[in-house]
C-alpha positions in Angstrom: 99.0 102.4 108.5 100.1 100.7 105.2 103.0 102.5 103.4 102.3 104.1 100.0 104.9 105.6 97.7 104.0 108.4 95.3 106.2 108.7 92.1 106.1 111.9 90.0 106.3 112.1 86.2 108.8 113.4 83.7 109.9 117.0 84.5 108.1 116.6 87.8 109.1 116.5 91.5 107.7 115.2 94.7 106.3 118.6 95.7 103.5 118.2 93.1 101.8 115.7 95.4 101.1 118.1 98.2 97.3 118.1 97.8 97.1 114.4 97.1 99.0 113.6 100.2 96.5 115.6 102.2 93.7 113.4 100.8 95.5 110.2 101.5 97.2 110.9 104.8 94.5 109.4 107.1 94.8 106.0 105.4 98.5 105.6 104.5 102.0 106.3 105.7 103.0 108.3 102.7 106.4 108.4 101.0 107.7 110.6 98.2 111.0 111.1 96.5 112.6 113.2 93.7 114.1 111.1 91.0 117.8 111.6 90.2 118.3 115.1 88.7 114.8 116.3 89.6 113.5 118.7 92.2 115.7 118.6 95.4 117.6 115.5 94.4 121.3 116.2 93.6 122.4 116.4 90.0 123.6 113.2 88.4 126.1 112.7 85.6 124.3 109.6 84.5 121.8 109.8 81.7 118.1 109.6 82.7 116.6 106.2 82.4 113.8 104.1 83.8 116.3 101.8 85.4 118.1 104.7 87.1 114.8 106.0 88.5 114.0 102.4 89.7 117.3 102.2 91.5 116.4 105.5 93.2 113.3 103.9 94.6 115.1 100.8 95.8 117.7 103.0 97.5 114.9 104.9 99.1 113.2 101.7 100.3 116.5 100.3 101.7 117.4 103.6 103.4 114.0 103.9 105.1 113.7 100.2 106.1 110.8 99.5 103.8 110.8 95.8 102.7 107.7 96.1 100.5 105.4 98.9 99.4 102.4 99.8 97.2 103.0 102.6 94.7 101.0 105.2 92.9 102.8 106.6 89.8 101.8 109.5 87.6 102.8 109.4 84.0 106.5 108.3 83.9 106.2 107.5 87.6 103.7 104.9 86.7 106.1 103.4 84.2 108.8 103.2 86.8 106.3 101.6 89.2 105.5 98.9 86.7 109.2 98.4 85.9 109.8 97.9 89.6 106.9 95.4 89.8 108.4 93.4 87.0 112.1 93.4 88.0 111.9 93.9 91.8 108.7 91.9 92.5 109.6 91.2 96.1 109.6 94.9 96.9 106.3 96.0 95.3 102.8 95.1 96.5 100.1 96.9 94.5 100.4 99.5 91.8 98.1 102.3 90.5 99.2 104.3 87.5 97.7 107.4 86.0 98.3 108.8 82.5 101.2 106.4 81.9 102.4 106.0 78.3 103.0 102.3 77.5 103.6 102.3 73.8 107.0 103.4 72.6 108.7 103.3 69.3 110.9 105.8 67.4 108.0 107.7 65.8 106.3 108.2 69.1 109.6 109.3 70.7 110.1 111.8 68.0 106.6 113.2 68.5 107.0 113.4 72.3 110.5 115.0 72.2 109.3 117.6 69.7 107.6 119.3 72.7 110.8 119.3 74.8 112.7 122.2 73.3 113.6 124.7 75.9 113.6 127.7 73.5 110.1 126.8 72.4 108.9 126.4 76.0 110.3 129.8 77.0 108.7 131.4 73.9 105.4 129.7 73.7 104.7 128.5 77.3 106.6 131.0 79.6 104.5 130.0 82.6 105.7 126.4 82.2 109.3 127.6 82.0 108.8 129.6 85.2 107.3 126.6 87.0 110.1 124.3 85.9 112.7 126.8 87.0 111.1 127.0 90.5 110.6 123.2 90.7 114.2 122.4 89.9 115.7 125.5 91.6 118.8 123.6 92.7 119.8 122.8 89.1 119.4 123.9 85.5 115.8 123.2 84.5 116.9 123.2 80.8 119.3 120.3 81.6 116.4 118.4 83.1 114.4 118.9 79.8 117.4 117.9 77.6 118.1 114.7 79.6 114.4 113.8 79.6 114.3 114.2 75.8 117.3 111.9 75.5 115.7 109.3 77.7 112.5 109.3 75.6 114.6 108.9 72.5 116.3 105.9 74.1 112.9 104.4 75.0 111.8 104.8 71.4 114.7 102.6 70.3 114.2 100.1 73.1 111.1 100.0 75.2 112.1 98.9 78.7 108.7 97.2 79.2 107.7 95.5 76.0 104.7 93.2 75.8 106.6 90.2 77.1 107.7 92.0 80.2 104.3 93.6 80.9 102.7 90.1 80.7 105.1 88.9 83.4 103.9 91.4 86.0 101.9 89.4 88.5 101.0 92.0 91.1 97.6 93.7 91.1 98.1 96.8 88.9 95.4 99.3 88.0 95.8 101.6 85.0 94.0 104.9 85.2 93.5 107.3 82.3 91.9 110.6 81.9 89.2 110.7 79.1 90.7 113.9 77.6 94.4 112.8 77.7 96.0 113.8 74.4 99.4 112.3 75.2 98.3 108.8 76.2 95.7 106.9 74.1 92.9 104.7 75.3 94.0 102.1 72.8 97.5 101.7 74.2 96.2 101.7 77.8 93.7 98.9 77.0 96.4 97.0 75.2 98.6 97.2 78.3 95.8 96.3 80.6 95.0 93.2 78.6 98.6 92.0 79.0 98.5 92.2 82.7 97.5 88.9 84.5 96.1 90.9 87.5 95.4 94.2 85.7 92.4 96.5 86.1 91.7 99.9 84.5 89.6 102.9 85.0 88.7 106.2 83.4 88.7 109.7 85.0 86.0 111.9 83.5 86.8 115.4 82.1 90.5 114.8 82.8 93.4 115.8 80.6 97.0 114.7 81.0 98.5 117.5 83.2 98.5 116.5 86.9 97.5 120.0 87.8 94.2 119.5 86.1 93.3 116.2 87.8 90.4 116.0 90.3 92.6 115.1 93.3 89.6 114.1 95.5 88.4 111.6 92.9 92.0 110.3 92.3 92.5 109.8 96.0 89.2 107.8 96.2 90.3 105.6 93.3 93.7 105.0 94.9 92.0 104.0 98.2 89.7 101.7 96.3 92.4 99.8 94.4 95.1 99.7 97.1 
């Protein structure tokens, strides 16, 4: 069976893909990993960045003897997948992303990081705080949030995948978006799709941004269709 790597989003971990792996296991040899500083991965002194997470993937591929692989990436994981396709094209076959934010500038970064205050999370969304504490039990979940916010601020100052780099991605890449996603706009997804020489895009009905609210059976069908 063909290998397929699943990449989690910001504040996420590989464990979030349990149900999706069940739907895909008959067709692919599945691989997952926790990015540096997330989930079961050891802590890192390095600041979070897209290039750091890309290097995590390359290390995983090398360690597991995988010369080339297709990738599904959710949210930030999709951004990492596209970054890999651009700068490590010999290692990446096909890519499918879901709910990935492509447009970054300082104003957008300020808006996104405004939601990443640990005190607000504990006060207003205690169930999220509990989930993050459990997901990142080997480390301080608050530090994961702080380092993620710092990464988004950096992306707002310098987008790792500006239009010139997106247009240089030659692999087949499909951008999926939920029609009720309030974090990622249809406009920015269409703009990114139009830059990709071998791009496709699709919409998931009645689907907001959080992965926990995605129809996993439908998502698995779309992944199978495009990869």
